[in-house]
C-alpha atoms as one frame of an Amber mdcrd trajectory, in Angstrom:
protein
  -0.066 -33.170   3.700  -2.012 -33.286   7.104  -0.496 -34.543  10.003  -1.321
 -35.131  13.813   1.375 -33.544  15.873   4.031 -30.684  14.454   7.478 -31.827
  14.909  10.820 -29.984  15.683  10.734 -26.121  14.539  13.135 -23.598  13.294
  12.040 -20.104  13.889   8.619 -21.422  14.076   9.105 -23.778  11.137  10.557
 -27.623  10.869  13.843 -28.131   9.228  14.170 -31.653   7.577  17.214 -33.426
   6.166  19.403 -34.302   9.160  20.379 -30.833  10.577  19.591 -29.608  13.714
  16.970 -27.151  14.078  18.049 -23.542  15.398  15.738 -21.740  17.631  14.836
 -17.988  16.834  11.705 -17.844  18.609  11.082 -14.506  19.674  13.531 -12.957
  17.532  12.358  -9.696  15.280  12.344 -10.604  11.699  15.015  -8.449  10.806
  17.134  -9.555  13.500  16.461 -13.248  12.269  17.587 -12.996   9.020  20.874
 -11.441  10.805  21.119 -14.907  12.705  20.534 -17.074   9.672  23.506 -15.418
   7.893  25.472 -16.318  10.994  23.933 -19.728  10.963  25.128 -20.264   7.256
  28.573 -18.597   7.769  29.136 -21.179  10.787  27.607 -24.008   8.838  30.236
 -23.178   6.203  33.416 -23.178   8.366  32.440 -26.374  10.249  31.244 -28.440
   7.165  33.629 -27.105   4.114  32.454 -26.283   0.898  29.003 -28.233  -0.193
  29.892 -31.373  -2.668  27.433 -30.163  -5.086  28.052 -28.650  -8.326  27.784
 -24.858  -8.097  24.536 -23.366  -9.960  20.694 -24.012  -9.082  19.807 -27.584
  -7.892  16.138 -28.852  -7.817  14.336 -29.211  -4.572  11.641 -31.602  -3.875
  10.127 -30.988  -0.607   6.917 -31.379   1.418   4.843 -28.987   3.328   2.752
 -30.336   6.304  -0.027 -29.117   8.470  -3.054 -29.923  10.628  -6.585 -28.721
   9.742  -8.013 -30.965   7.001  -7.503 -31.079   3.133  -5.807 -28.265   1.191
  -7.685 -26.101  -1.626  -4.580 -24.689  -2.920  -1.076 -23.576  -1.652   2.179
 -22.160  -2.730   5.457 -21.851  -1.840   7.834 -18.938  -2.770  11.337 -17.779
  -2.106  11.466 -13.973  -0.670  14.602 -12.061   0.496  14.916  -9.078   2.655
  15.340  -5.975   0.787  15.125  -1.837   1.419  11.741  -2.282   1.049  11.066
  -5.106   3.429  10.253  -9.012   2.465  10.199  -9.079  -1.527   9.585 -12.291
  -3.724  12.783 -13.445  -5.645  10.730 -15.060  -8.608  11.550 -18.762  -7.345
   8.678 -20.939  -6.280   6.202 -23.301  -6.980   2.314 -24.249  -6.126   1.608
 -27.164  -3.530   0.018 -30.402  -4.469  -2.996 -31.589  -2.813  -0.506 -33.417
  -0.409   1.781 -30.637   0.063   4.577 -31.659  -2.512   6.739 -29.110  -4.426
   9.229 -28.906  -6.715  11.722 -25.902  -7.739  15.549 -25.112  -8.571  17.191
 -22.791  -6.414  20.948 -21.912  -5.353  22.318 -24.137  -2.693  22.264 -22.691
   1.017  19.685 -21.180   3.336  16.796 -19.239   2.163  13.789 -17.691   3.178
  10.275 -19.017   2.018   6.927 -17.675   2.248   4.072 -20.610   2.380   0.220
 -19.834   1.479  -2.065 -22.554   2.684  -5.653 -22.193   1.444  -8.392 -24.623
   3.090 -12.130 -24.955   2.331 -14.169 -22.393   4.263 -17.603 -21.268   5.054
 -19.624 -21.661   1.784 -20.869 -17.824   2.250 -17.511 -16.611   3.326 -13.744
 -16.385   2.778 -11.586 -19.617   2.420  -9.949 -20.660   5.554  -6.025 -19.588
   4.877  -2.460 -19.564   6.537   0.449 -17.415   5.821   4.116 -18.136   7.205
   7.962 -17.420   6.667  10.017 -20.343   6.759  13.897 -20.952   6.665  14.894
 -23.319   4.062  18.334 -25.299   3.732  18.796 -25.950  -0.110  21.144 -28.698
  -1.358  21.556 -31.300  -3.601  19.878 -34.340  -2.932  17.927 -33.152   0.260
  14.223 -33.340   0.437  13.107 -30.765   3.010   9.738 -30.929   5.146   8.454
 -27.400   6.220   5.590 -27.887   8.885   3.072 -25.130   9.216   3.418 -23.619
  12.547  -0.486 -24.320  13.158  -2.240 -24.956  16.338  -6.035 -25.837  17.097
  -8.301 -25.070  19.702 -12.277 -25.233  20.463 -14.831 -22.508  20.532 -17.969
 -23.075  22.951 -21.246 -20.803  22.278 -22.728 -21.496  25.724 -26.378 -22.305
  26.246 -27.839 -25.108  28.178 -29.246 -28.753  27.842 -32.735 -26.785  27.480
 -31.319 -24.271  24.824 -28.319 -25.657  23.061 -26.612 -23.177  21.079 -25.289
 -23.777  17.376 -23.664 -20.879  14.930 -20.525 -20.419  13.618 -16.894 -18.763
  14.896 -14.218 -16.926  13.661 -10.384 -16.405  14.200  -7.859 -14.282  12.557
  -4.097 -13.854  13.887  -1.373 -12.254  12.731   2.300 -12.070  13.812   4.854
  -9.597  12.288   7.880  -7.064  13.291   9.007  -3.567  12.526  12.234  -3.330
  10.502  13.878  -0.052   9.404  11.958  -0.464   6.309   8.517  -0.904   7.884
   6.584  -3.823   8.947   6.977  -7.332   7.938   4.348  -9.838   8.064   5.630
 -12.759   9.178   2.736 -15.361  10.022  -0.961 -14.828   9.637  -4.269 -16.840
   9.628  -7.974 -16.887   9.270 -10.619 -19.343  10.101 -14.389 -19.696  10.256
 -16.490 -22.754  11.061 -20.069 -23.420  11.507 -21.852 -25.999  13.230 -22.795
 -27.389  16.587 -20.569 -26.259  19.743 -17.915 -27.006  20.563 -16.273 -25.857
  17.098 -12.834 -26.588  15.993 -10.531 -23.771  14.633  -7.155 -23.941  13.522
  -4.312 -20.717  13.392  -0.890 -20.444  12.010   0.945 -18.613  15.382   4.385
 -19.176  16.953   4.960 -15.715  19.293   4.472 -12.469  19.742   1.089 -12.813
  17.701  -2.136 -10.701  17.987  -5.401 -12.838  17.616  -9.301 -12.148  17.474
 -12.158 -14.620  18.013 -15.910 -13.720  17.456 -18.958 -15.978  17.209 -22.594
 -15.504  16.050 -25.302 -18.095  16.823 -28.157 -19.046  14.599 -30.574 -17.143
  16.774 -28.591 -14.100  15.497 -26.806 -13.159  18.765 -23.207 -11.742  17.551
 -20.239 -11.768  20.036 -18.045  -9.013  20.435 -14.535  -9.650  18.912 -12.173
 -11.006  21.717  -8.507 -10.631  21.284  -5.748 -12.815  22.782  -2.038 -12.151
  22.453   0.949 -14.708  22.263   4.222 -14.169  23.634   7.267 -16.643  23.711
   6.423 -19.539  26.041   2.753 -18.739  25.488   0.300 -21.472  24.293  -2.883
 -21.401  22.405  -5.747 -21.454  24.665  -7.514 -25.164  24.621 -11.131 -23.379
  24.563 -12.563 -19.844  24.188 -16.172 -19.852  25.521 -18.853 -17.072  24.389
 -22.254 -17.085  26.032 -24.726 -16.662  23.223 -27.687 -17.824  25.109 -30.596
 -16.020  24.156 -33.591 -14.847  25.858 -36.893 -13.214  24.454 -37.002  -9.428
  24.808 -40.153  -7.518  23.830 -41.699  -4.073  24.069 -42.772  -0.977  22.343
 -41.074   2.081  20.839 -43.158   5.575  21.877 -42.177   7.657  18.979 -43.138
  11.440  19.955 -43.630  12.189  16.184 -46.519   9.953  15.325 -46.373   7.390
  12.778 -43.059   5.372  12.144 -41.962   4.899   8.704 -38.914   2.426   9.844
 -36.846   1.669  12.956 -34.665  -0.939  14.642 -33.765  -2.129  18.168 -30.830
  -3.769  19.157 -29.884  -5.159  22.549 -26.204  -5.967  23.467 -25.109  -7.399
  27.023 -22.078  -6.429  29.075 -19.851  -8.610  27.106 -20.557  -6.944  23.631
 -22.962  -9.675  22.116 -25.448  -7.869  20.129 -28.938  -8.887  18.445 -31.133
  -6.639  16.655 -34.747  -6.591  14.922 -36.987  -4.327  13.179 -39.908  -2.300
  14.570 -43.180  -2.946  13.763 -44.184   0.312  12.269 -48.131  -0.107  12.760
 -47.684  -0.305  16.663 -44.371   0.508  17.248 -43.965  -3.129  19.166 -40.526
  -5.494  18.831 -39.757  -8.458  19.882 -36.209 -10.292  19.720 -34.153 -13.160
  21.087 -31.482 -11.093  22.733 -28.198 -12.338  24.322 -28.544 -13.045  27.959
 -27.329 -10.570  30.633 -27.541  -6.652  31.599 -26.519  -4.446  29.092 -28.112
  -1.957  26.907 -30.785  -1.533  24.691 -30.927   0.853  21.740 -33.718   2.009
  19.423 -33.669   4.004  15.926 -36.798   4.995  14.493 -37.662   7.275  11.555
 -40.698   8.855  10.444 -41.489  11.823   7.924 -39.040  14.577   8.431 -38.198
  12.940  12.228 -35.894  10.874  13.654 -35.293   9.521  17.061 -32.541   7.494
  18.397 -31.956   6.329  21.780 -29.850   3.926  24.402 -30.712   2.814  27.662
 -29.178   0.127  30.129 -31.412  -3.096  30.393 -31.310  -5.538  33.397 -30.874
  -9.343  32.587 -34.008 -10.297  33.641 -35.845  -7.573  31.503 -38.977  -9.008
  29.335 -41.193  -6.157  28.371 -39.413  -2.656  27.692 -40.930   0.570  26.703
 -38.494   3.001  25.020 -39.480   6.719  24.972 -37.939  10.397  25.312 -39.130
  13.708  26.679 -39.091  16.670  24.726 -39.697  20.111  24.839 -40.495  23.038
  22.487 -37.715  24.761  20.498 -39.236  28.072  18.611 -37.616  28.922  15.933
 -38.317  32.636  14.450 -37.291  33.705  10.844 -36.421  37.233   9.973 -36.817
  37.728   6.166 -36.757  41.077   5.033 -36.813  40.096   1.108 -39.449  37.322
   1.750 -41.852  35.575   3.681 -39.343  33.347   5.456 -40.857  29.885   4.151
 -37.703  28.321   4.372 -36.994  24.632   5.394 -35.639  24.264   9.087 -33.955
  21.098  10.273 -33.185  20.533  14.007 -30.952  17.931  15.689 -30.374  17.399
  19.504 -28.528  14.742  21.470 -28.359  14.152  24.988 -25.861  12.040  26.984
 -26.346  10.965  30.662 -24.018   8.161  31.948 -24.878   5.032  29.614 -28.035
   6.584  28.424 -27.964   8.761  25.262 -30.773  10.389  23.043 -31.200  12.182
  19.639 -33.864  13.939  17.929 -33.986  15.488  14.513 -36.977  16.974  13.052
 -37.474  19.256  10.044 -40.268  21.740   8.934 -40.860  24.734   7.057 -40.671
  28.699   8.419 -41.158  31.244   8.856 -42.084  30.626  12.558 -42.248  26.713
  13.736 -41.963  25.071  16.789 -39.493  21.990  16.796 -39.298  19.237  19.666
 -36.064  19.268  21.240 -34.306  17.349  24.001 -34.255  19.323  27.248 -31.064
  20.011  28.555 -29.397  18.618  25.319 -25.888  18.002  25.301 -25.650  18.946
  21.426 -28.089  20.619  19.389 -28.024  22.454  15.955 -30.305  24.278  13.790
 -29.752  24.044  10.165 -31.202  25.963   6.960 -30.795  23.741   4.024 -31.281
  26.360   1.564 -28.551  26.312  -1.334 -28.575  29.955  -1.433 -27.318  30.137
   2.133 -23.342  30.206   2.691 -23.643  28.980   6.402 -26.465  26.536   7.071
 -25.715  25.067  10.206 -25.757  26.782  13.726 -25.578  25.399  17.234 -28.132
  26.261  19.748 -28.651  25.729  23.467 -31.779  24.221  24.716 -32.651  24.824
  28.341 -35.162  22.448  30.706 -38.161  24.160  29.445 -36.946  24.662  25.473
 -35.827  27.799  24.326 -36.041  30.550  21.069 -33.652  31.353  18.726 -34.130
  33.725  15.884 -32.622  33.415  12.043 -31.810  36.549   9.898 -32.100  35.585
   6.252 -30.376  38.627   5.013 -27.153  38.265   7.163 -27.596  34.304   7.938
 -27.124  35.066  11.546 -28.740  32.812  14.250 -28.880  33.874  17.570 -30.442
  32.822  20.710 -33.651  34.835  21.920 -36.342  36.628  20.016 -35.716  38.777
  16.639 -34.603  41.613  18.786 -31.815  40.177  20.060 -30.023  38.835  17.027
 -26.158  38.620  16.622 -23.852  37.784  13.488 -21.540  34.908  13.511 -18.135
  37.057  14.462 -17.903  36.424  18.252 -18.958  39.967  19.432 -22.194  40.321
  20.882 -24.517  42.391  18.708 -25.474  45.071  21.345 -21.223  45.503  22.056
 -21.302  46.362  17.825 -24.091  48.567  18.288 -22.242  50.962  20.833 -19.493
  51.546  18.351 -18.969  54.679  16.424 -21.315  55.954  13.982 -24.201  54.358
  15.823 -22.687  51.017  15.006 -21.674  51.582  11.477 -17.882  51.725  11.969
 -16.925  51.735   8.141 -19.926  53.959   7.260 -21.300  51.636   4.634 -25.049
  52.389   5.506 -25.252  48.700   7.140 -25.153  48.195  11.031 -22.149  46.319
  11.842 -23.837  43.286  13.931 -26.134  42.470  10.704 -22.967  41.901   8.663
 -20.780  38.432   8.653 -17.768  40.609   7.042 -17.819  43.585   9.601 -17.006
  43.756  13.157 -16.498  46.364  15.533 -15.345  45.930  19.051 -13.311  47.687
  21.950  -9.533  47.606  21.374  -6.864  46.078  23.824  -9.861  43.713  25.144
 -11.471  46.492  27.159 -15.114  46.824  28.062 -16.740  48.689  25.505 -16.995
  52.738  25.927 -19.826  54.229  23.490 -18.284  57.622  25.093 -14.887  57.253
  23.368 -15.314  56.251  19.613 -11.439  56.222  19.606 -11.610  53.081  21.906
 -13.130  50.859  19.117 -11.790  49.177  15.956 -13.476  48.098  12.850 -12.431
  45.159  10.876 -13.951  45.008   7.281 -13.617  41.665   5.206 -14.226  41.366
   1.650 -17.862  40.987   0.389 -19.474  37.582   1.023 -16.640  36.563   3.340
 -17.450  35.694   7.036 -15.383  37.101  10.083 -14.648  34.387  12.895 -13.476
  34.434  16.320 -12.674  38.317  16.200 -10.872  39.779  19.555  -8.416  42.062
  20.699  -5.648  41.593  23.022  -4.103  43.737  25.501  -0.573  44.489  24.539
   0.666  43.887  27.893  -0.384  40.445  27.822   1.884  39.357  24.523   5.369
  39.670  23.943   6.533  43.247  23.715   7.305  44.539  19.935  10.601  44.789
  18.644  12.321  48.241  19.032  10.919  51.011  16.770   7.710  49.288  16.082
   4.345  51.088  17.811   1.019  49.486  17.361  -1.671  52.719  17.764  -4.518
  50.448  17.103  -3.661  47.605  19.533  -3.424  44.332  18.440  -6.573  42.612
  16.581  -7.078  38.717  15.857  -9.796  37.254  13.524 -10.261  34.636  10.841
 -11.437  35.612   7.569 -13.698  32.644   6.028 -16.033  31.799   3.079 -13.349
  32.780   0.655 -11.895  30.901  -2.601  -9.209  28.751  -1.645  -5.506  30.157
  -2.115  -6.935  33.518  -2.928  -5.404  36.956  -2.111  -7.913  39.067   0.185
  -8.144  42.975   1.094  -9.010  43.578   4.788  -9.606  47.094   5.794  -9.189
  48.496   9.670 -11.051  51.766  10.578 -10.133  53.348  13.906 -10.899  56.957
  14.931  -8.009  59.416  15.636  -5.263  56.976  14.317  -2.101  58.533  12.619
  -1.500  57.843   9.017   0.818  54.606   9.105   2.129  52.598   6.642   3.148
  49.387   7.728   1.035  46.403   9.684   2.467  44.477  12.255   1.896  40.384
  12.395   2.203  38.429  16.048   2.998  34.508  16.356   1.358  33.618  19.542
   2.998  30.341  19.338   6.340  31.449  18.770   5.829  34.873  20.743   7.511
  36.475  17.743   6.869  39.565  15.531   7.184  40.293  11.662   6.131  42.717
   9.254   3.927  42.475   6.149   5.690  43.622   2.851   5.128  47.111   1.874
   3.627  46.105  -1.099   0.808  44.400   1.043   0.160  47.659   3.099  -1.741
  51.181   2.394  -3.339  54.095   3.989  -6.449  55.120   2.056  -8.283  58.098
   3.062  -9.204  57.206   6.926  -8.379  53.720   6.963  -5.554  51.112   6.481
  -5.864  48.306   3.918  -3.816  45.281   3.862  -3.502  42.263   1.426  -3.617
  38.703   2.989  -3.099  35.401   0.669  -4.763  32.222   2.056  -2.131  29.906
   2.483   0.569  32.468   1.827   1.830  35.647   2.935   0.073  37.297   6.110
  -2.104  33.787   6.694  -1.007  32.481  10.287  -2.372  28.809   9.544   0.050
  28.484   6.493  -2.684  26.397   4.879  -4.783  27.189   1.704  -8.205  25.852
   3.170 -10.501  29.170   2.331  -9.785  30.491   5.835  -7.066  33.492   6.346
  -5.926  33.742  10.112  -4.341  37.135  11.254  -3.259  37.998  14.546  -1.654
  41.716  13.750  -2.279  45.408  13.545  -1.246  48.816  12.087   2.090  49.465
  12.942   4.639  52.796  12.823   8.017  51.579  12.004  11.159  53.884  12.977
  13.682  50.863  12.157  14.960  50.023   8.714  13.184  47.098   7.433  14.801
  43.478   6.529  15.037  43.211   2.698  17.833  40.679   2.229  16.155  37.068
   1.265  17.342  33.782   2.859  20.282  32.192   1.232  19.846  28.950  -0.080
  22.414  26.294  -1.189  22.348  22.504  -2.156  24.424  19.359  -2.557  24.175
  16.214  -3.839  23.873  13.442  -1.244  25.909  10.932  -3.565  28.868  11.418
  -5.776  29.177  10.508  -9.404  31.623   7.995 -10.867  34.970   8.682 -11.623
  33.995   9.961 -15.219  31.607  12.266 -13.436  28.081  10.542 -14.299  25.312
   9.238 -12.581  23.173   6.044 -13.647  20.310   6.802 -11.356  18.057   9.501
  -9.457  20.129  12.079  -7.619  19.050  13.491  -4.599  20.074  17.060  -3.897
  19.791  18.312  -0.064  19.220  21.926   0.533  20.256  24.371   3.515  18.795
  27.779   3.957  20.450  30.369   6.024  19.184  33.945   7.253  20.977  36.853
   9.156  18.162  37.974  10.844  15.402  35.141  10.848  15.246  31.516  11.972
  14.594  29.894   8.558  13.687  26.130   7.795  15.656  24.105   5.047  13.527
  23.228   2.037  12.812  19.325   1.514  15.196  17.568  -0.677  14.778  17.226
  -4.129  15.204  13.989  -6.824  16.475  14.497 -10.142  14.554  11.874 -11.865
  15.266  12.909 -15.564  18.362  12.116 -17.892  20.928  13.858 -19.856  23.713
  16.292 -19.352  24.234  19.286 -17.404  20.787  18.753 -15.763  19.905  21.401
 -12.955  17.228  21.426  -9.849  15.925  24.057  -8.192  14.649  24.012  -4.213
  11.171  24.900  -3.020  10.705  28.698  -1.845  12.215  29.883   1.514  10.683
  32.861   3.217  12.005  34.770   5.954   9.649  36.615   8.893   9.848  39.539
   6.619   8.535  37.742   3.851  11.811  37.688   1.744  11.877  34.726  -0.379
  14.539  32.903  -2.459  15.103  29.459  -4.194  18.501  27.473  -4.412  19.332
  26.140  -7.742  22.166  23.288  -8.439  23.298  22.547 -12.018  25.765  20.379
 -13.830  24.570  17.146 -12.707  24.907  14.284 -15.523  22.614  11.366 -15.498
  23.083   8.743 -17.953  20.606   5.452 -17.270  20.530   4.045 -20.785  22.867
   1.408 -21.439  25.043   1.342 -24.783  23.797  -0.413 -28.189  25.718  -3.391
 -29.025  25.778  -5.460 -32.060  27.703  -9.075 -32.564  28.615  -9.842 -36.224
  29.998 -13.204 -37.720  28.013 -15.551 -35.717  24.206 -16.013 -35.323  22.088
 -17.455 -32.884  20.551 -20.999 -33.862  22.961 -21.059 -36.634  25.063 -24.390
 -37.125  28.493 -24.380 -38.403  31.205 -26.930 -39.589  34.100 -27.012 -37.339
  36.827 -25.170 -38.765  34.351 -23.163 -40.683  33.103 -21.118 -37.833  32.525
 -17.083 -39.175  35.174 -14.519 -37.377  33.562 -12.983 -34.241  33.162  -9.220
 -34.391  31.262  -6.495 -32.570  30.330  -2.764 -32.597  28.802  -0.779 -30.143
  27.665   3.316 -29.592  26.089   5.274 -26.779  24.875   8.756 -27.545  24.707
  10.280 -23.906  27.771   9.646 -21.612  29.733   7.458 -24.555  31.769   4.614
 -24.325  34.638   3.859 -22.046  36.329   1.892 -24.770  35.798  -0.528 -27.502
  33.373  -3.275 -27.230  34.955  -6.817 -26.463  33.884 -10.331 -27.371  34.186
 -13.692 -25.735  33.075 -17.507 -26.407  32.145 -20.238 -24.090  30.909 -23.536
 -24.267  32.050 -26.445 -26.497  34.162 -29.588 -26.732  38.227 -29.292 -26.858
  38.063 -30.079 -30.451  35.980 -27.454 -31.420  32.380 -29.110 -31.559  29.359
 -28.779 -29.627  27.242 -25.749 -28.448  28.948 -22.280 -28.215  27.707 -18.840
 -26.778  29.549 -15.933 -27.957  29.003 -12.472 -26.448  29.822  -9.002 -26.991
  30.002  -6.595 -24.115  29.933  -2.903 -23.917  30.064  -0.131 -20.925  29.228
   3.575 -20.822  30.913   6.267 -18.680  28.053   6.098 -16.473  28.779   2.472
 -15.886  25.703   1.013 -17.859  26.667  -2.072 -19.260  24.960  -4.002 -22.332
  25.585  -7.529 -24.369  24.566  -9.246 -27.454  25.046 -12.831 -27.280  24.581
 -15.645 -30.091  24.295 -19.228 -29.303  25.055 -21.641 -31.983  26.253 -25.371
 -32.584  29.710 -26.718 -34.520  29.346 -30.344 -35.892  31.688 -32.345 -38.005
  31.319 -32.553 -41.835  29.768 -35.784 -42.594  29.806 -36.767 -46.007  27.516
 -39.932 -45.385  28.156 -43.855 -44.961  30.371 -45.899 -46.824  29.806 -48.406
 -49.234  28.418 -51.555 -48.966  25.482 -48.860 -47.956  24.103 -46.584 -50.503
  23.700 -43.093 -48.628  21.581 -40.662 -50.473  23.959 -37.706 -49.228  26.656
 -39.032 -51.719  24.488 -41.166 -54.039  21.338 -39.704 -54.301  19.835 -41.748
 -57.172  21.533 -45.236 -56.088  18.794 -47.881 -55.161  18.207 -48.904 -51.255
  20.652 -51.073 -50.162  19.163 -54.613 -49.130  21.282 -56.956 -47.533  20.767
 -60.645 -46.890  18.960 -61.242 -43.231  21.767 -62.676 -41.106  24.341 -60.715
 -42.852  27.155 -58.856 -40.966  26.909 -55.395 -42.399  29.969 -53.052 -42.219
  28.389 -49.757 -41.172  31.463 -46.846 -41.366  31.783 -42.911 -42.035  34.606
 -40.420 -41.976  34.390 -37.194 -39.661  35.839 -34.109 -41.206  36.788 -30.673
 -40.464  35.248 -28.198 -43.069  38.567 -28.263 -45.254  37.964 -31.960 -45.430
  40.804 -32.992 -43.579  40.001 -35.975 -40.891  39.507 -35.129 -37.425  39.178
 -37.096 -34.388  36.293 -36.998 -32.203  36.556 -36.604 -28.296  34.158 -39.752
 -28.020  33.610 -42.768 -30.187  30.750 -42.720 -31.972  27.796 -44.778 -30.441
  25.887 -47.243 -32.459  22.043 -46.464 -32.569  19.520 -49.337 -31.918  18.070
 -50.104 -35.558  14.454 -48.983 -36.034  12.182 -51.245 -37.881  10.152 -49.430
 -40.428   8.173 -50.335 -43.609   7.960 -54.003 -45.023   9.249 -54.426 -48.497
   9.616 -57.119 -51.198  12.754 -55.402 -52.678  15.509 -58.063 -53.789  18.923
 -58.279 -52.194  21.551 -56.075 -54.034  24.192 -56.229 -51.591  26.715 -58.807
 -50.740  29.046 -58.873 -47.772  31.579 -61.359 -46.431  30.800 -63.444 -43.502
  32.216 -61.797 -40.313  31.133 -61.296 -36.583  29.317 -58.190 -35.515  31.182
 -56.062 -33.279  30.374 -56.271 -29.715  29.282 -53.033 -27.448  28.130 -49.956
 -28.965  30.831 -47.927 -29.850  31.984 -47.538 -33.542  35.935 -48.816 -33.694
  38.387 -46.558 -35.348  40.197 -48.208 -38.781  42.598 -45.819 -40.000  40.503
 -42.837 -40.793  37.336 -44.653 -40.929  34.922 -45.224 -37.995  33.201 -48.439
 -38.571  30.563 -51.011 -36.664  29.972 -54.481 -37.748  26.023 -54.680 -37.753
  25.154 -58.394 -37.234  21.583 -58.979 -38.530  21.065 -62.410 -37.293  18.451
 -61.722 -34.837  16.325 -59.500 -36.963  13.217 -59.957 -39.026  13.814 -60.299
 -42.468  11.211 -58.038 -44.866  11.515 -54.639 -43.552  13.386 -51.533 -43.735
  15.588 -50.299 -40.836  16.932 -47.217 -40.046  20.548 -47.441 -38.784  22.666
 -44.485 -37.513  25.460 -43.051 -35.424  25.335 -41.042 -32.554  28.111 -38.282
 -32.707  29.771 -36.239 -29.707  29.060 -33.100 -31.518  25.546 -33.512 -30.580
  24.166 -34.833 -33.654  22.728 -38.480 -34.718  23.531 -39.503 -38.522  20.756
 -41.939 -40.262  20.503 -44.165 -43.154  18.019 -46.584 -44.494  18.661 -50.005
 -45.418  16.741 -53.207 -45.939  16.924 -56.923 -44.924  15.300 -60.164 -47.251
């Protein structure tokens, strides 16, 4: 129901019905709910208990808004729970004019209102959603006013060049509670046409909105944000300058023919327009936003690509877009083939607001690629499915550069083929100066030609080829890659523990290209190293030391072998990611090792009931302690099953010596299933005669925790004389507190043996003819009400006469005679000893018809019989 102006608001929503509005503006959602509780409490103290009866009442209310006709809408009651705002299941759809009806308990409620309006035919419908406080009381018709405001959007332009297009706004307001973010108000609106354009938002306070526009010329604005705080007002008008100008030019593609491409122009306000490049000529033309900004182009050819961005002055009309290039010579060393492999190059350069990018693909062995001089970023790729490492960074100077690729080691180095290096971070010539003429592990292949082998000086020293014992060789698994290999001076790290000596110093490396989660073997070779049986690990973040378990270390012939697990023992990053990070070194240990695992204990965070049972999930919190190491507590576990004597086990906890343990908690009893209860003697939907209702009984069972006692029964409903509608209930509870019920809904009525003479009732005289009276007679209509045993019973209310219903025409002769008597006035039957009688005057009824007459009893039944008048 649209209105021109909003009225009084309560927390952003109008309240009707005579109660004064209460302002909650600027209060977070959770605090608003607390405030509403205080308001309700105060109201009850001041006003006393409500005058209406207990139980739900019907709410007939109206939602009003601004912004035009409604497509659809709804209102639903919600409540604050541990999960945030949740629906209660009570609500209704809105009519086209905003009316709604539903039943709810009296008092304060929180309602969520959704409104949907006609929108852009090609977009989403316009909409508004908000929370409202609602007072429910019998006889009250609340009015909820949508907290909507309007404003206009101007698209700029001039009298010579008017601008039309579309504008969009979206707003959201919410608050953070202990249980997350609660959305209080949100809306979105899109409208098209000539400027100015009117938009509508649902908004109160602390809201965040964004507005954008697009002209029919294709100029798009950047979204503009505005925030609302208490006391702020929605801007009357928001202006976008979407006026356009004609910009033309040519894209100079350094690779020849263009297969496809686009040009985009953006001004300083972020307005944007774009167009395609003419592939035959490289020309382009577009209506671009007015003002200084930037122009960007992206062009693609066969195996080539160019991207660039330039500043553009506000008065530019013709632009040529091009980049400078230099040659990048790529050599391929392919001992097993002819080097004819695909090669890809991608370069980028950034200088202030100018950005450039090139990509070029060719086939080796020796190719020249077009690159950017002094590129900020440049990579060469070898997209061969048999190659492990396909992408390598390169540096391009002002005149270009040379790089060499080794197919057998997958190494890419700067310079010609004689200066090749592998990927370990150690210069090839440094590795060549190591023992055994650069073959530190004596496998017949130079170390600098193998990704999984590295030789380097110990203790971070300069290489000394005269002293082979000053080098350390690290060998990873076949097909793996050693990365970031370096040695550290022990003087630069924390001192090893007492009794721990590192004869080969400390080395740091990463083993990559291994199966995720796998255990790998790494060998360490050094001349003149004494036989050792331990391996010390160092954590540079905590500056602490630990020892690998003894079963992970072995001295084989002349070198040390260690086993490290990706994401497990020996992996410093602790992640199963196909990479093992290891700062450590061979160690001699003269002090006893820590062989005692941590102790892990657990405790349920909640107590069972008095019977020792739970009826829901049980959370167990764990605590880990270790005499010699700092260990972390494992995360809580949750028992979600059901049964007696359940148990749960913690995650594994390991100390710095890699001694590991888990904790277990047992004896937890959980019963989630209610008992099985059956009600006997009375059936739902049955009808019994008063005084003849069967005896009520029940049975119950529970297979898990057992019952707290026998099932119990109760009956409610009916009238004081034992007639009417009744509900019998059987209830049982198990030892875990689960309760189950079985019910039977039935009716109890009087024994009715039919209407008495002079009326022939088929109930008592099934073969007797239809009673035919003379029209105008006063017909005595009587009956007796009894219990099941035949004794007379008095109803709580006198039977009521049912207005006769004229039915079929008849030509039957009169076969009943009655004495002349006045008719009974009113509609109540009169008591005459044990009988109830109504003297029916037929003076004003038409003759020649059958009439159905009847009596309505207070047991809920109506008894009928058919007679005729002639």
